[in-house]
C-alpha positions, 0 to 999 in steps of 0.5 A: 232368503230363498234357497237357489233352485238347482238348474235341471240336468240337461241329459236327464231332462232329455231322457224324460222328454224322449220317454214322454214323447214316445209314450204320447205316440202309441203308434210309434215314432221314428228317431228323426221325428223325435229329434225334430220335435224335441230339438235334440241333436241326432248324435246325442239322441242315438245314444239315449235311445240305445240306452233306453232300449237296452234298459227296456224302457223303450223298444224298437220295431224297425225304424219306430220306437215304442214304450217298453216293458221297463215302464210297466215294470216300474208300476209293479209291486216288488212281489210281482217282479221277477228275481232278476228285475228285483235285484238288478238295480241293486247289482248295478248300484253296487258295481258303480259304488265299488267298480268291481264285478258284481253278480247275483247267483242262484242254485241250480242242482249242485251249481250256481248260475249267474242271473244278473251281472255287472262287469267292472269298468277297469282294465284288469277285471273279472267278467261273469256271463249271464247264465254261466255256471260253476260248482258250489264249492269253489265260488264265494256265492256257492259257499254262501248258498251252501250255508243255507242248506239244512243238515240233510241237504248238506249231507246229500251235497257232500255225498252226490256233488263232484268237487273238481280241482280248478287251481292248487287252492281249490278246497275240496275236502269235506271237513274244511268246507264244512268249517267254512260253511259254519263260518258263513253262517256265523258271519254272513259272508263267504270268501274265495281266494284263487279257488276257481280262477287264479288271481281272483278273489270273491266275497258273497252274501246270501240274499233273502226275500220274504224270509227265504234264501233267494240266492247270493250276491257276490263281488269278484276282483283281482287279488292285486286290488284285494286289500283289507280296506277294500274287503271292509268296503265290500262287506259294508256295501254288500250288507247294505245292498242285501238289506235293501233287496230284502226290504223290497227296495 
């Protein structure tokens, strides 16, 4: 017996048709011409075009659409991609799997900076803006990054970096933070609980690219949803996603 062929997914076929049609018109093409050529209702087309432009697979110049930088990016080897482009697909996948806010941070001076972020699709959620900064000592991603410092760098951090108190639970004591850094090195995971924003918990893991620490991937969620089961699920997913990034996926 022959295995039944699965019918094509209509939205996926339309998306591919749009990309191929625009690429086939190097001078650009207007939305109404795409709709007429591909027989796609304008209401559906406008949503698909907006999504493709947001993801940079297409770009809009006035009324005309052109192939975007995202298409060229698909052809690049992982080593040629920016750090944001390299981690963004995995950040999106992790957010969808957990439906909790997921962000990738790098170190900037004695702070972390959000480079890629995806916000949970829930009524009660924690949001992080791209470019937002926070001190290392009070965020899970910051503690993960602290764990990558050698002894001399860690000593400099404690000698130079301010460690302000954001909530009654913010840990500022050097001895306690050193204990936490040691624990991150042992387990691979950093945790926060109400330390930067009341009612918000975080879990983070260092991301290594070509053997070097490139930043940290973190999941932030309201404490109300932070059960032992959810914690275990986040740890499992973070481990898999970080491994995929490190492998060049």
